[in-house]
All heavy atoms as TSV, in Angstrom:
chain	resi	resn	atom	element	x	y	z
A	1	MET	N	N	208.696	44.238	-105.761
A	1	MET	CA	C	207.352	43.937	-106.203
A	1	MET	C	C	207.234	44.260	-107.682
A	1	MET	O	O	207.617	45.317	-108.144
A	1	MET	CB	C	206.359	44.756	-105.393
A	1	MET	CG	C	204.938	44.509	-105.783
A	1	MET	SD	S	203.852	45.438	-104.710
A	1	MET	CE	C	202.353	45.208	-105.587
A	2	LYS	N	N	206.677	43.329	-108.418
A	2	LYS	CA	C	206.504	43.516	-109.849
A	2	LYS	C	C	205.129	44.103	-110.127
A	2	LYS	O	O	204.144	43.758	-109.480
A	2	LYS	CB	C	206.638	42.187	-110.588
A	2	LYS	CG	C	208.018	41.598	-110.541
A	2	LYS	CD	C	208.063	40.348	-111.359
A	2	LYS	CE	C	209.451	39.742	-111.325
A	2	LYS	NZ	N	209.531	38.517	-112.095
A	3	ASP	N	N	205.086	44.973	-111.105
A	3	ASP	CA	C	203.820	45.521	-111.567
A	3	ASP	C	C	203.435	44.769	-112.838
A	3	ASP	O	O	203.750	45.189	-113.946
A	3	ASP	CB	C	203.937	47.017	-111.842
A	3	ASP	CG	C	204.179	47.808	-110.572
A	3	ASP	OD1	O	203.657	47.397	-109.529
A	3	ASP	OD2	O	204.881	48.821	-110.632
A	4	VAL	N	N	202.787	43.650	-112.648
A	4	VAL	CA	C	202.387	42.808	-113.772
A	4	VAL	C	C	200.920	43.055	-114.048
A	4	VAL	O	O	200.080	43.042	-113.153
A	4	VAL	CB	C	202.632	41.319	-113.463
A	4	VAL	CG1	C	202.171	40.448	-114.620
A	4	VAL	CG2	C	204.099	41.081	-113.167
A	5	TYR	N	N	200.621	43.280	-115.315
A	5	TYR	CA	C	199.241	43.483	-115.723
A	5	TYR	C	C	198.792	42.255	-116.504
A	5	TYR	O	O	199.453	41.820	-117.432
A	5	TYR	CB	C	199.133	44.739	-116.596
A	5	TYR	CG	C	197.735	44.983	-117.116
A	5	TYR	CD1	C	196.745	45.475	-116.279
A	5	TYR	CD2	C	197.413	44.709	-118.441
A	5	TYR	CE1	C	195.470	45.695	-116.747
A	5	TYR	CE2	C	196.142	44.922	-118.917
A	5	TYR	CZ	C	195.177	45.421	-118.067
A	5	TYR	OH	O	193.914	45.634	-118.519
A	6	ARG	N	N	197.680	41.672	-116.095
A	6	ARG	CA	C	197.143	40.510	-116.783
A	6	ARG	C	C	195.883	40.932	-117.541
A	6	ARG	O	O	194.943	41.463	-116.966
A	6	ARG	CB	C	196.795	39.409	-115.784
A	6	ARG	CG	C	196.370	38.099	-116.459
A	6	ARG	CD	C	195.983	37.069	-115.428
A	6	ARG	NE	N	197.092	36.782	-114.539
A	6	ARG	CZ	C	197.819	35.667	-114.592
A	6	ARG	NH1	N	197.524	34.736	-115.448
A	6	ARG	NH2	N	198.811	35.486	-113.759
A	7	THR	N	N	195.916	40.693	-118.849
A	7	THR	CA	C	194.767	41.070	-119.673
A	7	THR	C	C	193.646	40.053	-119.492
A	7	THR	O	O	193.824	39.008	-118.854
A	7	THR	CB	C	195.167	41.135	-121.161
A	7	THR	OG1	O	195.559	39.829	-121.592
A	7	THR	CG2	C	196.297	42.126	-121.381
A	8	SER	N	N	192.505	40.377	-120.055
A	8	SER	CA	C	191.349	39.478	-119.931
A	8	SER	C	C	191.570	38.163	-120.682
A	8	SER	O	O	190.920	37.161	-120.381
A	8	SER	CB	C	190.090	40.162	-120.463
A	8	SER	OG	O	190.248	40.495	-121.839
A	9	THR	N	N	192.504	38.155	-121.627
A	9	THR	CA	C	192.802	36.920	-122.360
A	9	THR	C	C	193.906	36.103	-121.692
A	9	THR	O	O	194.279	35.050	-122.193
A	9	THR	CB	C	193.216	37.240	-123.808
A	9	THR	OG1	O	194.340	38.109	-123.781
A	9	THR	CG2	C	192.073	37.896	-124.571
A	10	GLY	N	N	194.464	36.600	-120.575
A	10	GLY	CA	C	195.476	35.848	-119.845
A	10	GLY	C	C	196.905	36.229	-120.173
A	10	GLY	O	O	197.835	35.614	-119.673
A	11	ILE	N	N	197.088	37.229	-121.014
A	11	ILE	CA	C	198.443	37.658	-121.364
A	11	ILE	C	C	198.965	38.545	-120.244
A	11	ILE	O	O	198.295	39.467	-119.800
A	11	ILE	CB	C	198.443	38.423	-122.704
A	11	ILE	CG1	C	197.989	37.496	-123.827
A	11	ILE	CG2	C	199.835	38.991	-122.997
A	11	ILE	CD1	C	197.822	38.186	-125.155
A	12	GLU	N	N	200.187	38.241	-119.784
A	12	GLU	CA	C	200.806	39.030	-118.727
A	12	GLU	C	C	201.747	40.053	-119.354
A	12	GLU	O	O	202.637	39.710	-120.122
A	12	GLU	CB	C	201.578	38.143	-117.763
A	12	GLU	CG	C	200.688	37.229	-116.950
A	12	GLU	CD	C	201.470	36.376	-115.979
A	12	GLU	OE1	O	202.711	36.272	-116.133
A	12	GLU	OE2	O	200.844	35.820	-115.070
A	13	ILE	N	N	201.541	41.304	-118.986
A	13	ILE	CA	C	202.364	42.394	-119.501
A	13	ILE	C	C	203.262	42.875	-118.366
A	13	ILE	O	O	202.778	43.209	-117.293
A	13	ILE	CB	C	201.484	43.547	-120.021
A	13	ILE	CG1	C	200.624	43.055	-121.184
A	13	ILE	CG2	C	202.355	44.724	-120.457
A	13	ILE	CD1	C	199.623	44.064	-121.667
A	14	GLY	N	N	204.559	42.881	-118.615
A	14	GLY	CA	C	205.516	43.362	-117.624
A	14	GLY	C	C	206.104	42.279	-116.748
A	14	GLY	O	O	206.849	42.577	-115.817
A	15	CYS	N	N	205.814	41.021	-117.001
A	15	CYS	CA	C	206.317	39.959	-116.123
A	15	CYS	C	C	207.798	39.665	-116.342
A	15	CYS	O	O	208.455	39.111	-115.465
A	15	CYS	CB	C	205.503	38.688	-116.290
A	15	CYS	SG	S	205.621	37.958	-117.932
A	16	MET	N	N	208.374	40.050	-117.460
A	16	MET	CA	C	209.778	39.782	-117.753
A	16	MET	C	C	210.666	41.007	-117.551
A	16	MET	O	O	211.851	40.970	-117.850
A	16	MET	CB	C	209.931	39.289	-119.204
A	16	MET	CG	C	209.203	37.990	-119.487
A	16	MET	SD	S	209.794	36.622	-118.495
A	16	MET	CE	C	211.383	36.363	-119.200
A	17	TYR	N	N	210.090	42.087	-117.034
A	17	TYR	CA	C	210.860	43.320	-116.856
A	17	TYR	C	C	211.890	43.147	-115.751
A	17	TYR	O	O	211.601	42.613	-114.683
A	17	TYR	CB	C	209.931	44.490	-116.508
A	17	TYR	CG	C	210.672	45.759	-116.195
A	17	TYR	CD1	C	211.222	46.518	-117.201
A	17	TYR	CD2	C	210.838	46.182	-114.883
A	17	TYR	CE1	C	211.916	47.675	-116.930
A	17	TYR	CE2	C	211.539	47.340	-114.585
A	17	TYR	CZ	C	212.069	48.086	-115.617
A	17	TYR	OH	O	212.759	49.226	-115.329
A	18	LYS	N	N	213.108	43.602	-116.026
A	18	LYS	CA	C	214.179	43.632	-115.026
A	18	LYS	C	C	214.685	45.062	-114.933
A	18	LYS	O	O	214.859	45.730	-115.948
A	18	LYS	CB	C	215.328	42.705	-115.419
A	18	LYS	CG	C	214.955	41.249	-115.444
A	18	LYS	CD	C	216.152	40.414	-115.810
A	18	LYS	CE	C	215.755	38.941	-115.879
A	18	LYS	NZ	N	216.880	38.116	-116.308
A	19	LYS	N	N	214.936	45.509	-113.720
A	19	LYS	CA	C	215.479	46.845	-113.541
A	19	LYS	C	C	216.869	46.907	-114.149
A	19	LYS	O	O	217.630	45.945	-114.072
A	19	LYS	CB	C	215.567	47.196	-112.056
A	19	LYS	CG	C	214.233	47.415	-111.405
A	19	LYS	CD	C	214.419	47.841	-109.964
A	19	LYS	CE	C	213.081	48.056	-109.309
A	19	LYS	NZ	N	213.217	48.482	-107.904
A	20	PRO	N	N	217.214	48.040	-114.756
A	20	PRO	CA	C	218.567	48.164	-115.312
A	20	PRO	C	C	219.611	48.110	-114.203
A	20	PRO	O	O	219.362	48.542	-113.077
A	20	PRO	CB	C	218.565	49.524	-116.003
A	20	PRO	CG	C	217.304	50.199	-115.647
A	20	PRO	CD	C	216.399	49.217	-114.989
A	21	MET	N	N	220.779	47.582	-114.552
A	21	MET	CA	C	221.859	47.469	-113.571
A	21	MET	C	C	222.397	48.851	-113.217
A	21	MET	O	O	222.343	49.780	-114.013
A	21	MET	CB	C	222.993	46.606	-114.126
A	21	MET	CG	C	222.622	45.162	-114.292
A	21	MET	SD	S	224.005	44.172	-114.854
A	21	MET	CE	C	225.098	44.305	-113.471
A	22	HIS	N	N	222.923	48.955	-112.017
A	22	HIS	CA	C	223.507	50.204	-111.528
A	22	HIS	C	C	224.749	50.536	-112.345
A	22	HIS	O	O	225.619	49.692	-112.540
A	22	HIS	CB	C	223.859	50.038	-110.045
A	22	HIS	CG	C	224.625	51.176	-109.471
A	22	HIS	ND1	N	224.063	52.401	-109.239
A	22	HIS	CD2	C	225.913	51.283	-109.089
A	22	HIS	CE1	C	224.974	53.204	-108.726
A	22	HIS	NE2	N	226.115	52.533	-108.625
A	23	GLN	N	N	224.852	51.774	-112.822
A	23	GLN	CA	C	226.025	52.217	-113.565
A	23	GLN	C	C	227.057	52.765	-112.588
A	23	GLN	O	O	226.757	53.620	-111.763
A	23	GLN	CB	C	225.642	53.299	-114.579
A	23	GLN	CG	C	224.719	52.809	-115.669
A	23	GLN	CD	C	225.381	51.775	-116.553
A	23	GLN	OE1	O	226.555	51.913	-116.907
A	23	GLN	NE2	N	224.653	50.741	-116.907
A	24	LEU	N	N	228.278	52.260	-112.672
A	24	LEU	CA	C	229.341	52.678	-111.755
A	24	LEU	C	C	229.898	54.037	-112.166
A	24	LEU	O	O	230.065	54.314	-113.349
A	24	LEU	CB	C	230.473	51.657	-111.765
A	24	LEU	CG	C	230.131	50.245	-111.315
A	24	LEU	CD1	C	231.344	49.350	-111.477
A	24	LEU	CD2	C	229.643	50.232	-109.896
A	25	ASN	N	N	230.216	54.857	-111.154
A	25	ASN	CA	C	230.921	56.102	-111.448
A	25	ASN	C	C	232.425	55.828	-111.383
A	25	ASN	O	O	232.854	54.710	-111.118
A	25	ASN	CB	C	230.487	57.233	-110.499
A	25	ASN	CG	C	230.790	56.945	-109.049
A	25	ASN	OD1	O	231.686	56.169	-108.737
A	25	ASN	ND2	N	230.045	57.550	-108.153
A	26	CYS	N	N	233.232	56.848	-111.605
A	26	CYS	CA	C	234.694	56.657	-111.675
A	26	CYS	C	C	235.274	56.118	-110.370
A	26	CYS	O	O	236.143	55.241	-110.399
A	26	CYS	CB	C	235.371	57.971	-112.039
A	26	CYS	SG	S	235.042	58.496	-113.713
A	27	ASP	N	N	234.808	56.645	-109.244
A	27	ASP	CA	C	235.346	56.187	-107.960
A	27	ASP	C	C	235.005	54.720	-107.711
A	27	ASP	O	O	235.839	53.947	-107.236
A	27	ASP	CB	C	234.796	57.031	-106.807
A	27	ASP	CG	C	235.311	58.455	-106.839
A	27	ASP	OD1	O	236.420	58.661	-107.396
A	27	ASP	OD2	O	234.623	59.356	-106.324
A	28	GLU	N	N	233.784	54.332	-108.037
A	28	GLU	CA	C	233.374	52.934	-107.842
A	28	GLU	C	C	234.147	52.003	-108.774
A	28	GLU	O	O	234.493	50.887	-108.390
A	28	GLU	CB	C	231.870	52.795	-108.069
A	28	GLU	CG	C	231.040	53.495	-107.014
A	28	GLU	CD	C	229.568	53.560	-107.356
A	28	GLU	OE1	O	229.209	53.536	-108.552
A	28	GLU	OE2	O	228.761	53.643	-106.424
A	29	GLU	N	N	234.440	52.471	-109.987
A	29	GLU	CA	C	235.249	51.654	-110.903
A	29	GLU	C	C	236.661	51.457	-110.367
A	29	GLU	O	O	237.224	50.369	-110.471
A	29	GLU	CB	C	235.310	52.309	-112.281
A	29	GLU	CG	C	234.038	52.182	-113.073
A	29	GLU	CD	C	234.154	52.819	-114.445
A	29	GLU	OE1	O	235.248	53.310	-114.799
A	29	GLU	OE2	O	233.145	52.836	-115.152
A	30	ASP	N	N	237.239	52.514	-109.790
A	30	ASP	CA	C	238.583	52.398	-109.220
A	30	ASP	C	C	238.605	51.404	-108.062
A	30	ASP	O	O	239.527	50.598	-107.938
A	30	ASP	CB	C	239.086	53.758	-108.745
A	30	ASP	CG	C	239.399	54.690	-109.904
A	30	ASP	OD1	O	239.602	54.193	-111.035
A	30	ASP	OD2	O	239.438	55.913	-109.671
A	31	ILE	N	N	237.584	51.462	-107.212
A	31	ILE	CA	C	237.503	50.527	-106.086
A	31	ILE	C	C	237.383	49.099	-106.590
A	31	ILE	O	O	238.064	48.189	-106.113
A	31	ILE	CB	C	236.324	50.899	-105.167
A	31	ILE	CG1	C	236.619	52.224	-104.458
A	31	ILE	CG2	C	236.062	49.794	-104.144
A	31	ILE	CD1	C	235.441	52.792	-103.710
A	32	GLN	N	N	236.537	48.873	-107.599
A	32	GLN	CA	C	236.385	47.535	-108.172
A	32	GLN	C	C	237.701	47.059	-108.781
A	32	GLN	O	O	238.077	45.906	-108.643
A	32	GLN	CB	C	235.287	47.532	-109.238
A	32	GLN	CG	C	233.894	47.611	-108.688
A	32	GLN	CD	C	233.506	46.342	-107.958
A	32	GLN	OE1	O	233.957	45.247	-108.282
A	32	GLN	NE2	N	232.661	46.491	-106.955
A	33	ARG	N	N	238.391	47.956	-109.470
A	33	ARG	CA	C	239.658	47.588	-110.119
A	33	ARG	C	C	240.676	47.153	-109.070
A	33	ARG	O	O	241.378	46.155	-109.252
A	33	ARG	CB	C	240.181	48.783	-110.922
A	33	ARG	CG	C	241.379	48.452	-111.769
A	33	ARG	CD	C	241.789	49.608	-112.664
A	33	ARG	NE	N	240.738	49.901	-113.624
A	33	ARG	CZ	C	240.140	51.085	-113.752
A	33	ARG	NH1	N	240.482	52.094	-113.002
A	33	ARG	NH2	N	239.193	51.261	-114.646
A	34	VAL	N	N	240.758	47.877	-107.954
A	34	VAL	CA	C	241.706	47.518	-106.893
A	34	VAL	C	C	241.315	46.190	-106.259
A	34	VAL	O	O	242.158	45.326	-106.025
A	34	VAL	CB	C	241.762	48.641	-105.831
A	34	VAL	CG1	C	242.505	48.175	-104.597
A	34	VAL	CG2	C	242.413	49.877	-106.417
A	35	LEU	N	N	240.025	46.011	-105.978
A	35	LEU	CA	C	239.576	44.780	-105.344
A	35	LEU	C	C	239.791	43.559	-106.235
A	35	LEU	O	O	240.046	42.464	-105.741
A	35	LEU	CB	C	238.095	44.890	-104.961
A	35	LEU	CG	C	237.776	45.868	-103.825
A	35	LEU	CD1	C	236.268	45.988	-103.652
A	35	LEU	CD2	C	238.425	45.421	-102.533
A	36	LEU	N	N	239.692	43.752	-107.543
A	36	LEU	CA	C	239.886	42.640	-108.470
A	36	LEU	C	C	241.346	42.430	-108.843
A	36	LEU	O	O	241.681	41.479	-109.552
A	36	LEU	CB	C	239.058	42.878	-109.741
A	36	LEU	CG	C	237.543	42.830	-109.534
A	36	LEU	CD1	C	236.824	43.245	-110.806
A	36	LEU	CD2	C	237.102	41.453	-109.099
A	37	GLY	N	N	242.220	43.316	-108.382
A	37	GLY	CA	C	243.645	43.149	-108.649
A	37	GLY	C	C	244.058	43.571	-110.036
A	37	GLY	O	O	245.106	43.144	-110.525
A	38	ASP	N	N	243.274	44.411	-110.689
A	38	ASP	CA	C	243.608	44.885	-112.027
A	38	ASP	C	C	244.673	45.966	-111.900
A	38	ASP	O	O	244.497	46.940	-111.197
A	38	ASP	CB	C	242.359	45.445	-112.707
A	38	ASP	CG	C	242.591	45.742	-114.165
A	38	ASP	OD1	O	243.697	45.492	-114.661
A	38	ASP	OD2	O	241.647	46.225	-114.816
A	39	ARG	N	N	245.785	45.803	-112.585
A	39	ARG	CA	C	246.902	46.724	-112.429
A	39	ARG	C	C	247.010	47.708	-113.589
A	39	ARG	O	O	248.068	48.281	-113.815
A	39	ARG	CB	C	248.202	45.946	-112.293
A	39	ARG	CG	C	248.222	45.087	-111.058
A	39	ARG	CD	C	249.591	44.509	-110.847
A	39	ARG	NE	N	249.612	43.685	-109.667
A	39	ARG	CZ	C	250.017	44.097	-108.484
A	39	ARG	NH1	N	250.425	45.323	-108.335
A	39	ARG	NH2	N	249.998	43.284	-107.454
A	40	ARG	N	N	245.946	47.899	-114.338
A	40	ARG	CA	C	246.001	48.887	-115.416
A	40	ARG	C	C	246.197	50.264	-114.817
A	40	ARG	O	O	245.560	50.637	-113.854
A	40	ARG	CB	C	244.708	48.887	-116.236
A	40	ARG	CG	C	244.605	47.712	-117.172
A	40	ARG	CD	C	243.408	47.849	-118.027
A	40	ARG	NE	N	242.240	47.592	-117.174
A	40	ARG	CZ	C	241.010	47.873	-117.519
A	40	ARG	NH1	N	240.753	48.440	-118.669
A	40	ARG	NH2	N	240.014	47.594	-116.717
A	41	SER	N	N	247.078	51.024	-115.396
A	41	SER	CA	C	247.359	52.349	-114.848
A	41	SER	C	C	246.585	53.397	-115.635
A	41	SER	O	O	246.463	53.316	-116.840
A	41	SER	CB	C	248.849	52.641	-114.910
A	41	SER	OG	O	249.284	52.632	-116.246
A	42	GLY	N	N	246.106	54.357	-114.908
A	42	GLY	CA	C	245.401	55.465	-115.527
A	42	GLY	C	C	246.337	56.634	-115.738
A	42	GLY	O	O	247.527	56.574	-115.424
A	43	PRO	N	N	245.832	57.735	-116.265
A	43	PRO	CA	C	246.686	58.894	-116.522
A	43	PRO	C	C	247.249	59.506	-115.237
A	43	PRO	O	O	248.354	60.023	-115.226
A	43	PRO	CB	C	245.762	59.871	-117.238
A	43	PRO	CG	C	244.389	59.394	-116.992
A	43	PRO	CD	C	244.478	57.932	-116.715
A	44	MET	N	N	246.512	59.421	-114.142
A	44	MET	CA	C	246.994	59.997	-112.891
A	44	MET	C	C	248.179	59.203	-112.353
A	44	MET	O	O	249.160	59.786	-111.898
A	44	MET	CB	C	245.859	60.041	-111.868
A	44	MET	CG	C	246.215	60.766	-110.619
A	44	MET	SD	S	246.594	62.478	-111.033
A	44	MET	CE	C	247.032	63.104	-109.454
A	45	SER	N	N	248.122	57.892	-112.401
A	45	SER	CA	C	249.238	57.096	-111.888
A	45	SER	C	C	250.478	57.280	-112.767
A	45	SER	O	O	251.597	57.255	-112.259
A	45	SER	CB	C	248.857	55.625	-111.793
A	45	SER	OG	O	248.536	55.120	-113.058
A	46	MET	N	N	250.291	57.484	-114.056
A	46	MET	CA	C	251.430	57.724	-114.943
A	46	MET	C	C	252.074	59.069	-114.624
A	46	MET	O	O	253.301	59.191	-114.599
A	46	MET	CB	C	250.985	57.696	-116.408
A	46	MET	CG	C	252.122	57.862	-117.383
A	46	MET	SD	S	253.389	56.587	-117.237
A	46	MET	CE	C	252.575	55.212	-117.969
A	47	ALA	N	N	251.271	60.079	-114.331
A	47	ALA	CA	C	251.809	61.395	-113.972
A	47	ALA	C	C	252.592	61.310	-112.661
A	47	ALA	O	O	253.662	61.918	-112.529
A	47	ALA	CB	C	250.678	62.412	-113.854
A	48	LEU	N	N	252.073	60.561	-111.694
A	48	LEU	CA	C	252.791	60.397	-110.428
A	48	LEU	C	C	254.116	59.671	-110.637
A	48	LEU	O	O	255.123	60.008	-110.010
A	48	LEU	CB	C	251.922	59.636	-109.427
A	48	LEU	CG	C	250.707	60.391	-108.901
A	48	LEU	CD1	C	249.853	59.468	-108.043
A	48	LEU	CD2	C	251.132	61.611	-108.122
A	49	TYR	N	N	254.126	58.685	-111.513
A	49	TYR	CA	C	255.352	57.939	-111.814
A	49	TYR	C	C	256.393	58.868	-112.444
A	49	TYR	O	O	257.573	58.847	-112.086
A	49	TYR	CB	C	255.025	56.777	-112.748
A	49	TYR	CG	C	256.209	55.958	-113.163
A	49	TYR	CD1	C	256.874	55.153	-112.248
A	49	TYR	CD2	C	256.677	55.987	-114.469
A	49	TYR	CE1	C	257.973	54.394	-112.620
A	49	TYR	CE2	C	257.768	55.239	-114.858
A	49	TYR	CZ	C	258.418	54.445	-113.928
A	49	TYR	OH	O	259.498	53.712	-114.306
A	50	ILE	N	N	255.966	59.702	-113.374
A	50	ILE	CA	C	256.889	60.632	-114.035
A	50	ILE	C	C	257.415	61.655	-113.030
A	50	ILE	O	O	258.614	61.971	-113.018
A	50	ILE	CB	C	256.196	61.318	-115.232
A	50	ILE	CG1	C	255.964	60.285	-116.339
A	50	ILE	CG2	C	257.013	62.494	-115.753
A	50	ILE	CD1	C	255.124	60.772	-117.481
A	51	MET	N	N	256.547	62.172	-112.162
A	51	MET	CA	C	256.999	63.132	-111.143
A	51	MET	C	C	258.008	62.485	-110.201
A	51	MET	O	O	258.995	63.114	-109.809
A	51	MET	CB	C	255.810	63.680	-110.359
A	51	MET	CG	C	254.995	64.676	-111.152
A	51	MET	SD	S	253.767	65.621	-110.205
A	51	MET	CE	C	252.945	64.394	-109.269
A	52	PHE	N	N	257.771	61.232	-109.834
A	52	PHE	CA	C	258.717	60.518	-108.973
A	52	PHE	C	C	260.084	60.414	-109.648
A	52	PHE	O	O	261.126	60.641	-109.013
A	52	PHE	CB	C	258.173	59.125	-108.638
A	52	PHE	CG	C	259.170	58.254	-107.941
A	52	PHE	CD1	C	259.486	58.467	-106.613
A	52	PHE	CD2	C	259.811	57.229	-108.622
A	52	PHE	CE1	C	260.424	57.671	-105.961
A	52	PHE	CE2	C	260.742	56.431	-107.998
A	52	PHE	CZ	C	261.048	56.655	-106.652
A	53	LEU	N	N	260.105	60.075	-110.929
A	53	LEU	CA	C	261.374	59.957	-111.646
A	53	LEU	C	C	262.089	61.301	-111.743
A	53	LEU	O	O	263.323	61.370	-111.614
A	53	LEU	CB	C	261.139	59.377	-113.041
A	53	LEU	CG	C	260.734	57.904	-113.085
A	53	LEU	CD1	C	260.461	57.477	-114.523
A	53	LEU	CD2	C	261.804	57.029	-112.462
A	54	VAL	N	N	261.343	62.379	-111.956
A	54	VAL	CA	C	261.955	63.712	-112.040
A	54	VAL	C	C	262.574	64.095	-110.697
A	54	VAL	O	O	263.701	64.599	-110.644
A	54	VAL	CB	C	260.908	64.750	-112.498
A	54	VAL	CG1	C	261.411	66.169	-112.305
A	54	VAL	CG2	C	260.526	64.508	-113.948
A	55	VAL	N	N	261.846	63.850	-109.605
A	55	VAL	CA	C	262.375	64.180	-108.277
A	55	VAL	C	C	263.598	63.326	-107.968
A	55	VAL	O	O	264.597	63.824	-107.428
A	55	VAL	CB	C	261.278	64.001	-107.198
A	55	VAL	CG1	C	261.850	64.072	-105.799
A	55	VAL	CG2	C	260.186	65.041	-107.387
A	56	LEU	N	N	263.550	62.051	-108.310
A	56	LEU	CA	C	264.692	61.171	-108.081
A	56	LEU	C	C	265.909	61.638	-108.873
A	56	LEU	O	O	267.030	61.716	-108.336
A	56	LEU	CB	C	264.337	59.731	-108.464
A	56	LEU	CG	C	265.431	58.695	-108.298
A	56	LEU	CD1	C	265.778	58.531	-106.823
A	56	LEU	CD2	C	265.005	57.378	-108.899
A	57	PHE	N	N	265.711	61.975	-110.134
A	57	PHE	CA	C	266.808	62.454	-110.979
A	57	PHE	C	C	267.378	63.760	-110.431
A	57	PHE	O	O	268.605	63.930	-110.354
A	57	PHE	CB	C	266.322	62.644	-112.419
A	57	PHE	CG	C	267.376	63.125	-113.342
A	57	PHE	CD1	C	268.391	62.281	-113.765
A	57	PHE	CD2	C	267.376	64.440	-113.794
A	57	PHE	CE1	C	269.382	62.726	-114.618
A	57	PHE	CE2	C	268.366	64.899	-114.642
A	57	PHE	CZ	C	269.371	64.047	-115.064
A	58	ALA	N	N	266.508	64.694	-110.038
A	58	ALA	CA	C	266.977	65.979	-109.501
A	58	ALA	C	C	267.760	65.766	-108.210
A	58	ALA	O	O	268.781	66.420	-107.977
A	58	ALA	CB	C	265.792	66.910	-109.260
A	59	THR	N	N	267.294	64.852	-107.361
A	59	THR	CA	C	268.006	64.565	-106.113
A	59	THR	C	C	269.386	63.990	-106.387
A	59	THR	O	O	270.375	64.376	-105.752
A	59	THR	CB	C	267.187	63.583	-105.255
A	59	THR	OG1	O	265.892	64.130	-105.033
A	59	THR	CG2	C	267.862	63.324	-103.928
A	60	LEU	N	N	269.453	63.081	-107.341
A	60	LEU	CA	C	270.759	62.496	-107.686
A	60	LEU	C	C	271.701	63.538	-108.265
A	60	LEU	O	O	272.884	63.566	-107.923
A	60	LEU	CB	C	270.574	61.340	-108.666
A	60	LEU	CG	C	269.937	60.079	-108.099
A	60	LEU	CD1	C	269.679	59.078	-109.222
A	60	LEU	CD2	C	270.829	59.464	-107.040
A	61	VAL	N	N	271.206	64.400	-109.115
A	61	VAL	CA	C	272.051	65.426	-109.724
A	61	VAL	C	C	272.545	66.396	-108.659
A	61	VAL	O	O	273.727	66.760	-108.639
A	61	VAL	CB	C	271.277	66.179	-110.850
A	61	VAL	CG1	C	272.008	67.443	-111.261
A	61	VAL	CG2	C	271.076	65.255	-112.031
A	62	LEU	N	N	271.679	66.815	-107.766
A	62	LEU	CA	C	272.084	67.758	-106.723
A	62	LEU	C	C	273.042	67.114	-105.726
A	62	LEU	O	O	273.972	67.757	-105.236
A	62	LEU	CB	C	270.858	68.306	-105.990
A	62	LEU	CG	C	269.967	69.237	-106.814
A	62	LEU	CD1	C	268.708	69.605	-106.031
A	62	LEU	CD2	C	270.719	70.474	-107.248
A	63	THR	N	N	272.838	65.847	-105.428
A	63	THR	CA	C	273.715	65.161	-104.476
A	63	THR	C	C	275.106	64.930	-105.074
A	63	THR	O	O	276.114	65.194	-104.435
A	63	THR	CB	C	273.101	63.809	-104.068
A	63	THR	OG1	O	271.805	64.032	-103.521
A	63	THR	CG2	C	273.957	63.104	-103.043
A	64	VAL	N	N	275.143	64.460	-106.298
A	64	VAL	CA	C	276.444	64.206	-106.954
A	64	VAL	C	C	277.122	65.527	-107.287
A	64	VAL	O	O	278.341	65.660	-107.153
A	64	VAL	CB	C	276.240	63.340	-108.223
A	64	VAL	CG1	C	277.521	63.238	-109.021
A	64	VAL	CG2	C	275.724	61.981	-107.831
A	65	GLY	N	N	276.368	66.518	-107.669
A	65	GLY	CA	C	276.934	67.821	-108.043
A	65	GLY	C	C	277.498	68.585	-106.885
A	65	GLY	O	O	278.407	69.407	-107.040
A	66	SER	N	N	276.989	68.324	-105.671
A	66	SER	CA	C	277.487	69.067	-104.509
A	66	SER	C	C	278.764	68.457	-103.950
A	66	SER	O	O	279.376	69.016	-103.049
A	66	SER	CB	C	276.404	69.128	-103.418
A	66	SER	OG	O	276.154	67.827	-102.907
A	67	GLY	N	N	279.176	67.303	-104.424
A	67	GLY	CA	C	280.421	66.680	-104.012
A	67	GLY	C	C	280.325	65.856	-102.744
A	67	GLY	O	O	281.322	65.581	-102.116
A	68	ARG	N	N	279.164	65.425	-102.373
A	68	ARG	CA	C	279.007	64.614	-101.158
A	68	ARG	C	C	279.342	63.187	-101.419
A	68	ARG	O	O	279.094	62.440	-102.143
A	68	ARG	CB	C	277.609	64.714	-100.595
A	68	ARG	CG	C	277.355	66.068	-99.996
A	68	ARG	CD	C	276.001	66.076	-99.354
A	68	ARG	NE	N	275.755	67.389	-98.794
A	68	ARG	CZ	C	274.695	67.697	-98.151
A	68	ARG	NH1	N	273.751	66.823	-97.950
A	68	ARG	NH2	N	274.521	68.892	-97.670
């Protein structure tokens, strides 16, 4: 419902008002990014990638070093 005020001269005040759009928080932005197929990586995904590489490297070094 619009709150439009009409003056005695016929001028309408508030008839063009639109509510501001909802501002997304971080979680909602991540959900939108996944749904839209955007593959930009954030700092958390980069940290996980680096940890994966470190674990993989350590596993290879320990496996080759043990003589298996």
